C-alpha positions, 0 to 999 in steps of 0.5 A: 353764087351772087355772079352766078344767079346775076350772071349766069341766071344759073338754078342754086340748087333747093326746093322749087317754088309752088308752081314748079318743076325741076327740069333739065337744063344741060351738063354742068360746066365745071368739067369734072362735074360734068364728067362725073355726070352732073347736070344743070337744071332750070325750073318749069311750070307745073301743069297742075301748081302753075295754073293756082300760083296765076290766080292766087295773084289775079284774085289778089289784084282783083282786092281779095284777101290773103286768108279769103284766097286760102279759102277760095281755094280750100273751099273748090278742093284745090291741094295745099302746098304741102299736099301737093307733094306730100313726100318732101313735106310729111311733116305738115297736115297739108289740110289746107291752106293757109294766109301763110301759104298765100303770103309766101306765095305772093312774095315769090320774085323766081314766079317772073321768071326772074332768079333771084339770090340772097332774099334772107341771110343767117343772124347767129342769137345769142340765147342770155347775152349774160351767159354767152356759155349756154348758146346761139340759135340761127335766125333767117331774117329777109333782106330788103328788096335793095339788097335781091340780087335778080339775073339780067333776065329771065331765065325761065318759064314766068308765071307771071309779069313783073307789073303784076308782082310789082303791084302785090307788092306795093299792095302788101306795103300798102296794106300793113301802112294802113294797118299800122303794123309795127314788127318786132325787132330782136329777140323777145326778153321772155321766156318760153322753157318749152320752146320748139318742144310741144306740138298740137296735139292735130296738126302736128306743129309746132306750138306758139310761146304765148305770155298772159296774165304774167304766165307763159302758154302756149298755143297752136296758131294753125287755127286762126291762119288757115280757114277749115281746120280742124279745131280742138273742141271747147272743154 
């Protein structure tokens, strides 16, 4: 699959990123699969969402923060990714744009027109290193940019120039360094008995574990990430 992405620039499946639609790219090169009617696909600009992607990059490079961009898109009535494609995002509230959605778009190299593979890898992490019978959890971890595999040439229509994408990555790196953010490495040593079981009563997203005064609590981070997210009333 690495060779197919790098040499052929082939679309390797999965959900197309926001801003693109799947388009037919001809019969499958494998004769057996072609005989079964399988066809290749490629990414084509979504006429509704593609201009939004360009707007996000343009505003970010002008100095606007991710929260401000999300706030502006929501204020202007632009549907967030989960609302734009409700059929495949029924598990999302679709109320408004969030910082996370803006960040995901700014980090996606496929908006340059290249196919990119090996951006993430799976890690199997034991739930308890002293008791392997408890099993493990699977965690997707981002690979460093030097391990990403790019197609040799652009294979679909770009939504942003390569120079703008690289400038956005550099700007994010500068902001992280300026803020002095240190990423936490490794699994948490704290135990949350209800991990993955509690959901917010308003947005239906999974609650996040948080220790406070030595005790585990659960909270919804959606209001803090989304400018117009509904907030729970004060008791």
